[in-house]
N, CA, C and O of each residue as an XYZ file, in Angstrom:
944
protein
N       0.790    -18.691     24.863
C       2.014    -17.920     24.972
C       2.139    -16.973     23.785
O       1.920    -17.379     22.644
N       2.490    -15.718     24.044
C       2.621    -14.744     22.990
C       3.801    -15.066     22.070
O       4.834    -15.574     22.505
N       3.611    -14.751     20.775
C       4.641    -14.907     19.775
C       4.928    -13.543     19.131
O       4.005    -12.741     18.993
N       6.160    -13.257     18.736
C       6.437    -11.962     18.098
C       5.743    -11.852     16.752
O       5.573    -12.844     16.043
N       5.345    -10.633     16.408
C       4.801    -10.374     15.070
C       5.923    -10.569     14.060
O       7.013    -10.018     14.217
N       5.651    -11.353     13.026
C       6.645    -11.665     12.020
C       6.196    -11.123     10.662
O       5.035    -10.743     10.513
N       7.085    -11.080      9.674
C       6.672    -10.613      8.341
C       5.507    -11.403      7.776
O       4.723    -10.861      6.996
N       5.371    -12.667      8.146
C       4.304    -13.527      7.622
C       3.022    -13.500      8.443
O       2.057    -14.183      8.100
N       2.998    -12.712      9.535
C       1.840    -12.708     10.410
C       0.594    -12.184      9.692
O       0.622    -11.123      9.067
N      -0.497    -12.944      9.791
C      -1.799    -12.536      9.230
C      -2.832    -12.625     10.341
O      -3.091    -13.709     10.864
N      -3.415    -11.509     10.700
C      -4.402    -11.441     11.771
C      -5.815    -11.423     11.187
O      -5.991    -11.129     10.004
N      -6.821    -11.734     12.004
C      -8.190    -11.857     11.488
C      -8.725    -10.545     10.891
O      -8.462     -9.458     11.406
N      -9.475    -10.677      9.802
C     -10.161     -9.560      9.137
C     -11.142    -10.149      8.139
O     -11.034    -11.315      7.758
N     -12.104     -9.327      7.718
C     -12.937     -9.684      6.565
C     -12.175     -9.279      5.312
O     -11.943     -8.091      5.084
N     -11.787    -10.246      4.504
C     -11.010     -9.957      3.289
C     -11.856    -10.271      2.061
O     -12.312    -11.397      1.863
N     -12.052     -9.232      1.238
C     -12.966     -9.346      0.106
C     -12.303     -8.828     -1.158
O     -11.917     -7.660     -1.212
N     -12.159     -9.680     -2.190
C     -11.651     -9.185     -3.472
C     -12.707     -8.353     -4.183
O     -13.903     -8.534     -3.953
N     -12.272     -7.446     -5.041
C     -13.221     -6.626     -5.787
C     -12.665     -6.281     -7.161
O     -11.466     -6.406     -7.414
N     -13.559     -5.844     -8.044
C     -13.191     -5.265     -9.331
C     -13.925     -3.945     -9.473
O     -15.130     -3.876     -9.231
N     -13.221     -2.909     -9.860
C     -13.797     -1.581    -10.038
C     -13.522     -1.122    -11.468
O     -12.424     -1.311    -11.992
N     -14.535     -0.517    -12.093
C     -14.387     -0.008    -13.461
C     -14.126      1.500    -13.421
O     -14.851      2.241    -12.757
N     -13.102      1.946    -14.125
C     -12.784      3.374    -14.162
C     -13.667      4.093    -15.176
O     -14.361      3.456    -15.967
N     -13.637      5.412    -15.147
C     -14.450      6.214    -16.080
C     -14.035      5.995    -17.520
O     -14.839      6.201    -18.429
N     -12.774      5.573    -17.754
C     -12.356      5.310    -19.126
C     -12.354      3.810    -19.455
O     -11.733      3.382    -20.428
N     -13.061      3.011    -18.625
C     -13.365      1.644    -18.985
C     -12.372      0.569    -18.581
O     -12.509     -0.580    -19.000
N     -11.368      0.917    -17.770
C     -10.424     -0.105    -17.318
C     -10.963     -0.827    -16.089
O     -11.759     -0.275    -15.329
N     -10.517     -2.072    -15.904
C     -10.946     -2.900    -14.769
C      -9.797     -2.999    -13.777
O      -8.731     -3.525    -14.095
N     -10.024     -2.492    -12.581
C      -9.004     -2.533    -11.524
C      -9.350     -3.635    -10.538
O     -10.494     -3.750    -10.099
N      -8.351     -4.448    -10.191
C      -8.590     -5.497     -9.203
C      -7.940     -5.098     -7.894
O      -6.931     -4.393     -7.859
N      -8.562     -5.580     -6.799
C      -8.023     -5.252     -5.484
C      -8.644     -6.075     -4.397
O      -9.360     -7.042     -4.658
N      -8.362     -5.679     -3.148
C      -8.889     -6.378     -1.992
C      -9.143     -5.387     -0.865
O      -8.361     -4.463     -0.642
N     -10.248     -5.595     -0.160
C     -10.548     -4.860      1.065
C     -10.286     -5.779      2.248
O     -10.736     -6.924      2.267
N      -9.556     -5.269      3.235
C      -9.378     -5.975      4.511
C     -10.043     -5.127      5.586
O      -9.541     -4.062      5.946
N     -11.172     -5.602      6.094
C     -11.983     -4.816      7.033
C     -11.901     -5.415      8.427
O     -11.843     -6.636      8.572
N     -11.894     -4.574      9.454
C     -11.856     -5.106     10.815
C     -13.128     -5.878     11.160
O     -14.208     -5.564     10.660
N     -12.992     -6.881     12.010
C     -14.159     -7.659     12.449
C     -15.023     -6.835     13.378
O     -16.225     -7.076     13.488
N     -14.418     -5.857     14.052
C     -15.169     -4.999     14.985
C     -14.356     -3.754     15.254
O     -13.188     -3.675     14.873
N     -14.964     -2.782     15.907
C     -14.275     -1.571     16.380
C     -13.591     -0.805     15.266
O     -12.416     -0.453     15.370
N     -14.349     -0.543     14.176
C     -13.823      0.251     13.050
C     -13.410      1.633     13.525
O     -14.132      2.271     14.291
N     -12.253      2.098     13.074
C     -11.769      3.429     13.440
C     -11.587      4.350     12.237
O     -11.654      5.570     12.385
N     -11.359      3.791     11.050
C     -11.090      4.583      9.867
C     -10.560      3.682      8.771
O     -10.567      2.458      8.903
N     -10.100      4.290      7.688
C      -9.676      3.484      6.530
C      -8.547      4.181      5.777
O      -8.392      5.401      5.820
N      -7.756      3.338      5.075
C      -6.732      3.883      4.192
C      -6.903      3.289      2.789
O      -7.120      2.088      2.629
N      -6.802      4.150      1.794
C      -6.757      3.743      0.395
C      -5.304      3.816     -0.012
O      -4.703      4.890      0.012
N      -4.722      2.665     -0.391
C      -3.277      2.556     -0.632
C      -2.949      2.708     -2.112
O      -3.464      1.975     -2.956
N      -2.093      3.660     -2.406
C      -1.597      3.880     -3.771
C      -0.155      3.383     -3.809
O       0.715      3.913     -3.117
N       0.087      2.353     -4.631
C       1.332      1.594     -4.538
C       2.496      2.256     -5.271
O       2.305      3.212     -6.022
N       3.723      1.728     -5.041
C       4.907      2.222     -5.732
C       4.879      1.946     -7.227
O       3.952      1.324     -7.745
N       5.917      2.423     -7.908
C       6.017      2.399     -9.367
C       5.902      0.973     -9.912
O       6.734      0.124     -9.592
N       4.880      0.700    -10.732
C       4.728     -0.668    -11.252
C       5.832     -1.098    -12.184
O       6.121     -2.292    -12.269
N       6.466     -0.171    -12.891
C       7.567     -0.543    -13.782
C       8.830     -0.925    -12.998
O       9.798     -1.422    -13.573
N       8.808     -0.688    -11.680
C       9.912     -1.105    -10.809
C       9.449     -2.175     -9.822
O      10.109     -2.415     -8.811
N       8.319     -2.816    -10.111
C       7.835     -3.900     -9.273
C       6.756     -3.521     -8.276
O       6.286     -4.388     -7.540
N       6.342     -2.252     -8.223
C       5.297     -1.845     -7.290
C       3.951     -2.415     -7.649
O       3.619     -2.542     -8.828
N       3.159     -2.765     -6.625
C       1.837     -3.354     -6.823
C       1.114     -3.343     -5.490
O       1.662     -2.896     -4.483
N      -0.140     -3.845     -5.484
C      -0.928     -3.832     -4.256
C      -0.310     -4.668     -3.152
O      -0.562     -4.423     -1.972
N       0.524     -5.687     -3.533
C       1.177     -6.541     -2.547
C       2.549     -6.017     -2.132
O       3.263     -6.716     -1.414
N       2.943     -4.828     -2.549
C       4.211     -4.278     -2.045
C       4.200     -4.356     -0.519
O       3.183     -4.069      0.113
N       5.325     -4.744      0.066
C       5.297     -5.373      1.397
C       4.671     -4.531      2.495
O       3.977     -5.081      3.349
N       4.883     -3.230      2.510
C       4.289     -2.421      3.585
C       2.760     -2.483      3.520
O       2.090     -2.576      4.549
N       2.218     -2.431      2.302
C       0.751     -2.452      2.160
C       0.179     -3.823      2.491
O      -0.881     -3.921      3.109
N       0.878     -4.889      2.082
C       0.393     -6.235      2.412
C       0.401     -6.429      3.924
O      -0.534     -7.002      4.482
N       1.451     -5.956      4.588
C       1.522     -6.077      6.045
C       0.468     -5.196      6.722
O      -0.086     -5.566      7.757
N       0.200     -4.043      6.139
C      -0.876     -3.205      6.672
C      -2.204     -3.949      6.621
O      -2.960     -3.961      7.592
N      -2.477     -4.573      5.472
C      -3.739     -5.317      5.330
C      -3.785     -6.526      6.270
O      -4.849     -6.902      6.761
N      -2.625     -7.125      6.512
C      -2.581     -8.300      7.382
C      -2.706     -7.969      8.867
O      -3.072     -8.831      9.666
N      -2.405     -6.727      9.238
C      -2.310     -6.386     10.663
C      -3.259     -5.305     11.149
O      -3.872     -5.444     12.207
N      -3.386     -4.206     10.368
C      -4.082     -3.027     10.907
C      -5.567     -3.235     11.181
O      -6.081     -2.635     12.126
N      -6.291     -4.054     10.406
C      -7.701     -4.254     10.790
C      -7.857     -4.792     12.215
O      -8.723     -4.336     12.962
N      -7.021     -5.755     12.587
C      -7.111     -6.339     13.933
C      -6.425     -5.480     14.980
O      -6.933     -5.335     16.092
N      -5.280     -4.911     14.639
C      -4.512     -4.157     15.638
C      -5.102     -2.779     15.935
O      -5.033     -2.295     17.064
N      -5.691     -2.144     14.890
C      -6.076     -0.736     15.063
C      -7.484     -0.427     14.553
O      -7.902      0.730     14.584
N      -8.226     -1.438     14.083
C      -9.574     -1.175     13.567
C      -9.575     -0.414     12.253
O     -10.584      0.189     11.888
N      -8.450     -0.436     11.535
C      -8.324      0.335     10.291
C      -8.613     -0.574      9.100
O      -8.008     -1.637      8.963
N      -9.527     -0.157      8.251
C      -9.841     -0.883      7.014
C      -8.803     -0.503      5.946
O      -8.469      0.671      5.783
N      -8.306     -1.497      5.235
C      -7.221     -1.284      4.274
C      -7.718     -1.668      2.879
O      -8.111     -2.810      2.643
N      -7.695     -0.700      1.960
C      -8.116     -0.930      0.587
C      -6.871     -0.869     -0.292
O      -6.206      0.164     -0.377
N      -6.565     -1.988     -0.942
C      -5.421     -2.063     -1.854
C      -5.929     -2.408     -3.244
O      -6.943     -3.090     -3.391
N      -5.222     -1.934     -4.263
C      -5.606     -2.266     -5.633
C      -4.392     -2.124     -6.529
O      -3.415     -1.460     -6.180
N      -4.468     -2.761     -7.692
C      -3.444     -2.605     -8.728
C      -3.891     -1.513     -9.686
O      -4.985     -1.583    -10.246
N      -3.055     -0.509     -9.874
C      -3.357      0.517    -10.875
C      -3.269     -0.108    -12.267
O      -2.810     -1.241    -12.419
N      -3.707      0.631    -13.269
C      -3.808      0.097    -14.636
C      -2.505     -0.546    -15.119
O      -1.417      0.013    -14.975
N      -2.657     -1.738    -15.695
C      -1.514     -2.443    -16.236
C      -0.629     -3.108    -15.211
O       0.459     -3.576    -15.547
N      -1.069     -3.161    -13.966
C      -0.246     -3.693    -12.874
C      -0.764     -5.064    -12.444
O      -1.969     -5.306    -12.393
N       0.190     -5.960    -12.133
C      -0.138     -7.335    -11.752
C       0.322     -7.650    -10.346
O       1.310     -7.104     -9.855
N      -0.421     -8.548     -9.706
C      -0.023     -9.133     -8.420
C      -0.606    -10.528     -8.358
O      -1.190    -11.007     -9.330
N      -0.452    -11.171     -7.234
C      -0.998    -12.520     -7.073
C      -2.507    -12.533     -7.288
O      -3.056    -13.533     -7.752
N      -3.182    -11.440     -6.959
C      -4.632    -11.368     -7.108
C      -5.080    -11.221     -8.564
O      -6.245    -11.467     -8.876
N      -4.169    -10.824     -9.458
C      -4.527    -10.649    -10.860
C      -3.957     -9.375    -11.433
O      -3.152     -8.691    -10.801
N      -4.390     -9.065    -12.653
C      -3.867     -7.916    -13.390
C      -4.980     -6.949    -13.723
O      -6.015     -7.344    -14.259
N      -4.770     -5.683    -13.408
C      -5.705     -4.650    -13.837
C      -5.482     -4.372    -15.318
O      -4.351     -4.403    -15.802
N      -6.560     -4.104    -16.023
C      -6.435     -3.827    -17.449
C      -5.824     -2.447    -17.673
O      -5.646     -1.666    -16.738
N      -5.508     -2.168    -18.939
C      -4.950     -0.874    -19.279
C      -3.436     -0.899    -19.323
O      -2.803     -1.945    -19.176
N      -2.872      0.283    -19.529
C      -1.423      0.437    -19.725
C      -0.914      1.531    -18.794
O      -1.541      2.581    -18.652
N       0.211      1.280    -18.174
C       0.862      2.268    -17.324
C       1.034      3.585    -18.074
O       1.463      3.595    -19.228
N       0.695      4.710    -17.408
C       0.749      6.009    -18.072
C       1.523      7.035    -17.241
O       1.278      8.236    -17.355
N       2.448      6.571    -16.414
C       3.342      7.442    -15.655
C       2.587      8.444    -14.774
O       3.077      9.538    -14.497
N       1.385      8.047    -14.340
C       0.640      8.869    -13.394
C      -0.399      9.776    -13.999
O      -1.093     10.475    -13.261
N      -0.538      9.798    -15.314
C      -1.505     10.707    -15.953
C      -2.895     10.072    -16.046
O      -3.836     10.529    -15.397
N      -3.018      9.011    -16.860
C      -4.321      8.320    -16.939
C      -4.668      7.638    -15.619
O      -5.827      7.295    -15.385
N      -3.679      7.440    -14.758
C      -3.952      6.860    -13.436
C      -4.889      7.754    -12.611
O      -5.404      7.330    -11.576
N      -5.103      8.970    -13.066
C      -6.114      9.824    -12.398
C      -7.460      9.113    -12.350
O      -8.170      9.190    -11.347
N      -7.815      8.416    -13.439
C      -9.091      7.697    -13.465
C      -9.105      6.568    -12.431
O     -10.144      6.271    -11.842
N      -7.941      5.942    -12.214
C      -7.856      4.863    -11.228
C      -8.088      5.410     -9.819
O      -8.868      4.854     -9.047
N      -7.400      6.506     -9.497
C      -7.525      7.083     -8.170
C      -8.958      7.567     -7.930
O      -9.517      7.355     -6.855
N      -9.544      8.215     -8.931
C     -10.900      8.711     -8.773
C     -11.904      7.575     -8.614
O     -12.822      7.661     -7.798
N     -11.727      6.505     -9.399
C     -12.636      5.358     -9.282
C     -12.525      4.704     -7.912
O     -13.530      4.286     -7.335
N     -11.298      4.615     -7.389
C     -11.111      3.969     -6.090
C     -11.598      4.837     -4.944
O     -12.093      4.305     -3.951
N     -11.475      6.153     -5.045
C     -12.057      7.010     -4.012
C     -13.572      6.869     -4.016
O     -14.194      6.796     -2.957
N     -14.168      6.831     -5.207
C     -15.618      6.656     -5.305
C     -16.044      5.310     -4.725
O     -17.037      5.228     -4.003
N     -15.297      4.265     -5.041
C     -15.619      2.936     -4.505
C     -15.540      2.947     -2.974
O     -16.418      2.404     -2.304
N     -14.510      3.553     -2.433
C     -14.321      3.578     -0.988
C     -15.408      4.402     -0.281
O     -15.894      4.025      0.786
N     -15.772      5.516     -0.886
C     -16.689      6.450     -0.219
C     -18.153      6.199     -0.556
O     -19.020      6.314      0.310
N     -18.429      5.855     -1.812
C     -19.829      5.707     -2.242
C     -20.337      4.278     -2.141
O     -21.496      4.052     -1.794
N     -19.476      3.315     -2.442
C     -19.891      1.903     -2.378
C     -19.669      1.339     -0.982
O     -20.596      0.814     -0.365
N     -18.448      1.449     -0.488
C     -18.157      0.944      0.860
C     -18.663      1.888      1.950
O     -18.856      1.476      3.094
N     -18.875      3.141      1.593
C     -19.385      4.170      2.515
C     -18.496      4.308      3.760
O     -18.972      4.349      4.895
N     -17.212      4.377      3.501
C     -16.249      4.469      4.588
C     -16.157      5.898      5.116
O     -16.242      6.867      4.362
N     -15.987      5.998      6.396
C     -15.772      7.287      7.048
C     -14.332      7.351      7.547
O     -13.678      6.327      7.747
N     -13.857      8.574      7.742
C     -12.466      8.796      8.169
C     -11.498      8.093      7.232
O     -10.629      7.333      7.659
N     -11.672      8.369      5.927
C     -10.816      7.769      4.893
C      -9.616      8.675      4.606
O      -9.764      9.868      4.341
N      -8.445      8.083      4.665
C      -7.189      8.756      4.316
C      -6.575      8.059      3.116
O      -6.697      6.842      2.975
N      -5.928      8.805      2.266
C      -5.195      8.230      1.145
C      -3.725      8.136      1.526
O      -3.105      9.121      1.927
N      -3.178      6.924      1.394
C      -1.764      6.685      1.675
C      -1.064      6.384      0.353
O      -1.423      5.439     -0.350
N      -0.070      7.191      0.026
C       0.733      6.941     -1.154
C       2.143      6.556     -0.763
O       2.683      7.040      0.232
N       2.732      5.678     -1.560
C       4.125      5.246     -1.311
C       4.884      5.438     -2.624
O       4.524      4.846     -3.642
N       5.938      6.266     -2.605
C       6.787      6.513     -3.770
C       5.932      7.038     -4.943
O       5.343      8.113     -4.826
N       5.851      6.311     -6.062
C       4.972      6.689     -7.169
C       3.580      7.030     -6.685
O       2.947      7.956     -7.192
N       3.103      6.280     -5.701
C       1.759      6.533     -5.171
C       1.612      7.882     -4.496
O       0.500      8.404     -4.409
N       2.728      8.473     -4.006
C       2.614      9.799     -3.415
C       2.324     10.846     -4.480
O       1.578     11.796     -4.240
N       2.918     10.669     -5.662
C       2.601     11.604     -6.753
C       1.151     11.445     -7.202
O       0.482     12.434     -7.499
N       0.662     10.200     -7.253
C      -0.765     10.011     -7.583
C      -1.650     10.711     -6.563
O      -2.648     11.339     -6.917
N      -1.273     10.595     -5.287
C      -2.076     11.225     -4.230
C      -2.090     12.749     -4.366
O      -3.148     13.378     -4.323
N      -0.902     13.329     -4.529
C      -0.813     14.783     -4.623
C      -1.511     15.323     -5.857
O      -2.099     16.403     -5.814
N      -1.455     14.586     -6.956
C      -2.019     15.048     -8.218
C      -3.515     14.785     -8.345
O      -4.239     15.578     -8.945
N      -3.982     13.658     -7.775
C      -5.315     13.188     -8.140
C      -6.273     12.883     -6.985
O      -7.469     12.738     -7.234
N      -5.814     12.781     -5.753
C      -6.684     12.327     -4.649
C      -7.382     13.514     -3.996
O      -7.168     13.798     -2.817
N      -8.213     14.199     -4.763
C      -8.735     15.492     -4.312
C     -10.222     15.467     -3.945
O     -10.829     16.524     -3.776
N     -10.805     14.295     -3.823
C     -12.207     14.220     -3.381
C     -12.305     14.926     -2.010
O     -11.544     14.619     -1.092
N     -13.234     15.854     -1.888
C     -13.303     16.635     -0.632
C     -13.638     15.805      0.596
O     -13.457     16.272      1.720
N     -14.128     14.566      0.402
C     -14.487     13.730      1.546
C     -13.276     12.984      2.115
O     -13.355     12.449      3.221
N     -12.180     12.940      1.396
C     -10.946     12.357      1.919
C     -10.411     13.270      3.028
O     -10.385     14.491      2.870
N      -9.990     12.685      4.136
C      -9.579     13.475      5.289
C      -8.207     14.108      5.118
O      -7.942     15.180      5.663
N      -7.324     13.444      4.356
C      -5.981     13.960      4.156
C      -5.106     12.922      3.510
O      -5.569     11.848      3.125
N      -3.831     13.251      3.393
C      -2.863     12.369      2.728
C      -1.762     11.975      3.699
O      -1.334     12.765      4.541
N      -1.310     10.721      3.559
C      -0.122     10.231      4.244
C       0.840      9.763      3.161
O       0.510      8.859      2.393
N       2.016     10.358      3.089
C       2.948     10.098      2.003
C       4.172      9.343      2.552
O       4.808      9.787      3.508
N       4.488      8.207      1.936
C       5.641      7.391      2.322
C       6.713      7.524      1.238
O       6.460      7.207      0.076
N       7.876      7.979      1.602
C       8.993      8.124      0.666
C       8.624      8.935     -0.575
O       8.792      8.448     -1.693
N       8.126     10.158     -0.405
C       7.726     10.932     -1.588
C       8.934     11.356     -2.419
O       9.844     11.984     -1.877
N       8.978     11.034     -3.726
C      10.086     11.466     -4.570
C       9.838     12.812     -5.259
O      10.765     13.430     -5.782
N       8.562     13.263     -5.253
C       8.174     14.445     -6.011
C       8.690     14.346     -7.443
O       9.332     15.259     -7.962
N       8.390     13.208     -8.061
C       8.903     12.909     -9.405
C       8.052     13.547    -10.496
O       8.592     14.098    -11.455
N       6.736     13.480    -10.362
C       5.850     14.046    -11.372
C       4.929     15.125    -10.813
O       4.248     15.809    -11.578
N       4.896     15.287     -9.500
C       4.078     16.364     -8.933
C       4.705     17.721     -9.258
O       5.926     17.881     -9.255
N       3.840     18.681     -9.536
C       4.272     20.036     -9.847
C       4.096     20.939     -8.627
O       3.380     20.598     -7.686
N       4.752     22.084     -8.658
C       4.544     23.080     -7.603
C       3.074     23.428     -7.487
O       2.579     23.676     -6.388
N       2.372     23.448     -8.609
C       0.937     23.766     -8.578
C       0.131     22.740     -7.796
O      -0.887     23.087     -7.198
N       0.569     21.472     -7.787
C      -0.103     20.460     -6.988
C       0.091     20.736     -5.493
O      -0.842     20.608     -4.701
N       1.305     21.111     -5.127
C       1.558     21.445     -3.732
C       0.771     22.683     -3.322
O       0.236     22.746     -2.215
N       0.702     23.643     -4.194
C      -0.066     24.860     -3.902
C      -1.551     24.554     -3.773
O      -2.244     25.175     -2.967
N      -2.051     23.596     -4.564
C      -3.476     23.215     -4.458
C      -3.770     22.700     -3.060
O      -4.767     23.082     -2.447
N      -2.893     21.821     -2.550
C      -3.123     21.278     -1.217
C      -2.946     22.334     -0.145
O      -3.640     22.313      0.871
N      -2.022     23.260     -0.363
C      -1.852     24.347      0.609
C      -3.110     25.181      0.711
O      -3.541     25.534      1.809
N      -3.704     25.499     -0.436
C      -4.942     26.271     -0.438
C      -6.095     25.469      0.146
O      -6.951     26.015      0.841
N      -6.114     24.159     -0.142
C      -7.173     23.298      0.379
C      -7.129     23.201      1.905
O      -8.166     23.253      2.565
N      -5.946     23.063      2.449
C      -5.770     23.104      3.888
C      -5.863     21.787      4.639
O      -5.587     21.741      5.838
N      -6.249     20.708      3.952
C      -6.319     19.424      4.658
C      -4.931     18.945      5.040
O      -3.945     19.323      4.408
N      -4.848     18.103      6.086
C      -3.523     17.660      6.544
C      -2.818     16.769      5.539
O      -3.432     15.919      4.894
N      -1.526     16.978      5.420
C      -0.651     16.121      4.612
C       0.551     15.789      5.495
O       1.239     16.678      5.998
N       0.785     14.493      5.671
C       1.900     14.014      6.497
C       2.839     13.236      5.600
O       2.391     12.384      4.833
N       4.132     13.507      5.678
C       5.112     12.820      4.845
C       6.159     12.156      5.728
O       6.801     12.820      6.542
N       6.335     10.835      5.568
C       7.398     10.104      6.226
C       8.565     10.014      5.249
O       8.459      9.388      4.195
N       9.676     10.644      5.611
C      10.819     10.763      4.690
C      12.004     10.015      5.296
O      12.515     10.426      6.338
N      12.457      8.916      4.662
C      13.588      8.155      5.201
C      14.886      8.944      5.171
O      15.146      9.710      4.243
N      15.693      8.741      6.203
C      17.002      9.402      6.263
C      17.856      9.067      5.059
O      18.571      9.925      4.539
N      17.785      7.813      4.609
C      18.640      7.348      3.519
C      17.825      7.079      2.250
O      18.127      6.153      1.498
N      16.796      7.890      2.018
C      15.983      7.703      0.825
C      16.828      7.869     -0.438
O      17.749      8.685     -0.490
N      16.492      7.074     -1.452
C      17.237      7.117     -2.721
C      16.936      8.349     -3.538
O      17.730      8.718     -4.403
N      15.800      9.005     -3.288
C      15.326     10.060     -4.176
C      15.191     11.414     -3.496
O      15.575     12.434     -4.068
N      14.651     11.435     -2.288
C      14.417     12.712     -1.614
C      14.601     12.502     -0.116
O      13.761     11.888      0.542
N      15.707     13.019      0.415
C      16.005     12.875      1.835
C      15.466     14.080      2.607
O      15.116     15.091      1.998
N      15.394     13.991      3.932
C      14.693     15.023      4.705
C      15.096     16.468      4.404
O      14.203     17.300      4.241
N      16.371     16.819      4.320
C      16.687     18.244      4.059
C      16.138     18.728      2.731
O      15.629     19.845      2.639
N      16.235     17.891      1.690
C      15.693     18.263      0.383
C      14.170     18.297      0.411
O      13.550     19.155     -0.217
N      13.565     17.348      1.151
C      12.103     17.318      1.235
C      11.565     18.584      1.889
O      10.560     19.136      1.440
N      12.217     19.039      2.929
C      11.777     20.259      3.607
C      11.792     21.430      2.626
O      10.883     22.261      2.624
N      12.815     21.485      1.807
C      12.916     22.576      0.832
C      11.892     22.427     -0.285
O      11.208     23.393     -0.623
N      11.777     21.248     -0.857
C      10.880     21.030     -1.998
C       9.411     21.172     -1.624
O       8.598     21.575     -2.455
N       9.065     20.850     -0.396
C       7.664     20.879      0.014
C       7.247     22.255      0.574
O       6.131     22.396      1.074
N       8.120     23.259      0.497
C       7.784     24.574      1.066
C       6.463     25.158      0.561
O       5.759     25.810      1.333
N       6.097     24.944     -0.728
C       4.806     25.495     -1.171
C       3.601     24.888     -0.460
O       2.529     25.493     -0.444
N       3.760     23.697      0.130
C       2.654     23.039      0.840
C       2.812     23.382      2.315
O       3.410     22.633      3.088
N       2.268     24.513      2.678
C       2.620     25.154      3.945
C       2.256     24.320      5.170
O       2.953     24.395      6.182
N       1.181     23.524      5.108
C       0.747     22.796      6.306
C       1.312     21.392      6.412
O       0.949     20.655      7.328
N       2.189     21.004      5.502
C       2.707     19.641      5.530
C       3.485     19.380      6.817
O       4.206     20.251      7.303
N       3.334     18.186      7.359
C       4.138     17.716      8.489
C       5.128     16.693      7.935
O       4.741     15.593      7.540
N       6.389     17.062      7.911
C       7.436     16.161      7.429
C       8.062     15.461      8.628
O       8.548     16.106      9.557
N       8.043     14.128      8.592
C       8.592     13.323      9.669
C       9.838     12.605      9.167
O       9.716     11.597      8.471
N      11.037     13.092      9.499
C      12.259     12.386      9.120
C      12.348     11.083      9.931
O      12.091     11.070     11.135
N      12.711     10.005      9.256
C      12.804      8.707      9.930
C      14.254      8.221      9.888
O      14.764      7.824      8.841
N      14.887      8.262     11.029
C      16.308      7.901     11.117
C      16.530      6.440     10.731
O      15.787      5.552     11.147
N      17.561      6.215      9.933
C      17.956      4.873      9.571
C      17.134      4.197      8.507
O      17.487      3.110      8.051
N      16.019      4.828      8.089
C      15.121      4.190      7.124
C      15.577      4.439      5.699
O      16.289      5.401      5.413
N      15.146      3.541      4.804
C      15.420      3.665      3.390
C      14.105      3.714      2.616
O      13.032      3.514      3.185
N      14.198      3.979      1.323
C      13.024      4.207      0.480
C      11.999      3.071      0.555
O      10.792      3.312      0.526
N      12.491      1.837      0.651
C      11.601      0.678      0.581
C      11.147      0.177      1.955
O      10.421     -0.814      2.037
N      11.558      0.838      3.020
C      11.084      0.487      4.370
C      11.279     -0.999      4.672
O      10.368     -1.653      5.181
N      12.454     -1.530      4.363
C      12.737     -2.942      4.565
C      13.053     -3.205      6.035
O      13.761     -2.432      6.681
N      12.515     -4.308      6.548
C      12.779     -4.717      7.926
C      11.615     -4.399      8.836
O      10.900     -3.417      8.636
N      11.432     -5.250      9.850
C      10.291     -5.073     10.754
C      10.302     -3.728     11.506
O       9.236     -3.136     11.677
N      11.463     -3.224     11.962
C      11.419     -1.916     12.636
C      10.872     -0.809     11.732
O      10.125      0.054     12.193
N      11.243     -0.831     10.443
C      10.749      0.183      9.517
C       9.254      0.018      9.272
O       8.520      1.005      9.238
N       8.799     -1.214      9.101
C       7.367     -1.463      8.889
C       6.580     -1.029     10.130
O       5.540     -0.380     10.014
N       7.067     -1.382     11.292
C       6.387     -1.006     12.539
C       6.267      0.502     12.656
O       5.239      1.010     13.103
N       7.310      1.223     12.260
C       7.251      2.685     12.334
C       6.186      3.237     11.392
O       5.414      4.119     11.769
N       6.146      2.707     10.148
C       5.141      3.184      9.189
C       3.734      2.905      9.695
O       2.883      3.795      9.691
N       3.485      1.672     10.133
C       2.131      1.313     10.585
C       1.750      2.103     11.828
O       0.586      2.459     12.008
N       2.721      2.376     12.680
C       2.439      3.181     13.872
C       2.098      4.629     13.513
O       1.194      5.217     14.105
N       2.817      5.204     12.547
C       2.532      6.577     12.133
C       1.151      6.672     11.464
O       0.432      7.650     11.664
N       0.789      5.672     10.684
C      -0.555      5.661     10.088
C      -1.599      5.579     11.195
O      -2.597      6.298     11.158
N      -1.381      4.719     12.172
C      -2.328      4.579     13.270
C      -2.389      5.843     14.112
O      -3.458      6.202     14.606
N      -1.268      6.522     14.283
C      -1.246      7.769     15.035
C      -2.174      8.807     14.415
O      -2.789      9.598     15.131
N      -2.277      8.807     13.095
C      -3.152      9.745     12.382
C      -4.619      9.324     12.507
O      -5.483     10.159     12.775
N      -4.898      8.046     12.315
C      -6.273      7.587     12.141
C      -6.903      7.095     13.440
O      -8.077      7.352     13.705
N      -6.128      6.396     14.238
C      -6.692      5.775     15.463
C      -5.676      5.848     16.599
O      -5.204      4.815     17.074
N      -5.336      7.060     17.039
C      -4.249      7.203     18.026
C      -4.492      6.459     19.335
O      -3.541      6.095     20.027
N      -5.744      6.234     19.675
C      -6.022      5.521     20.918
C      -5.641      4.050     20.862
O      -5.610      3.372     21.890
N      -5.348      3.549     19.647
C      -4.967      2.152     19.503
C      -3.454      1.958     19.595
O      -2.966      0.841     19.428
N      -2.719      3.014     19.853
C      -1.274      2.908     20.034
C      -0.956      2.557     21.491
O      -1.742      2.873     22.384
N       0.176      1.915     21.737
C       1.134      1.401     20.763
C       0.635      0.119     20.116
O      -0.075     -0.663     20.748
N       1.000     -0.098     18.869
C       0.668     -1.351     18.225
C       1.421     -2.491     18.894
O       2.567     -2.314     19.306
N       0.801     -3.649     19.007
C       1.496     -4.782     19.659
C       2.651     -5.295     18.808
O       2.597     -5.270     17.578
N       3.672     -5.751     19.473
C       4.780     -6.426     18.797
C       4.738     -7.935     19.028
O       5.488     -8.693     18.413
N       3.837     -8.357     19.936
C       3.612     -9.797     20.188
C       2.113    -10.053     20.125
O       1.313     -9.182     20.467
N       1.739    -11.231     19.692
C       0.318    -11.584     19.587
C       0.081    -12.970     20.199
O      -1.051    -13.454     20.211
């Protein structure tokens, strides 16, 4: 008998912990959750602000790792940026408000593309992670960016202009009740990034709390990477 998908649901996947060394010598810890079969693509997850509790286990990313490999064939790579802790451990180094984190993002893109040899890789940023994506996730082999609750806190107009000139797709999910940047302001602030697709999400908040919000985020990610796997199941 089918049961509804719950916050605690964990579906089958190959789950492998890893350690990656950055160019400036820091050790990043993380986990890969790979589908058992029918691979469709991958996401590299850049987590929310660690000084506000963000980490690789921030709930949307943990649920993505628990569900998307089985539901959509999507491989999920999560890691703790420098100085960040989770149940899996602590990455070395010190939080640098997104500047030295460039080395973290670059090391993780290299790990995903050169070591894991993943194809159809997208970078997903959430809050602080969206600024990391816009500023640093520029490896030409990355297919594009998916931004969750972008605050545009440290990204400059020049970063948006870089992506506009680059031309790769950038999709932003902007909650109606976001604490930092709501849809009308996002449309205005993102104007320099001419190809961005801004998706206003009615009723949602910055932290995407609740199963309907999580389902919407995971569905939008799947729509980009593996649209043939939609709709995602709500019962298993």
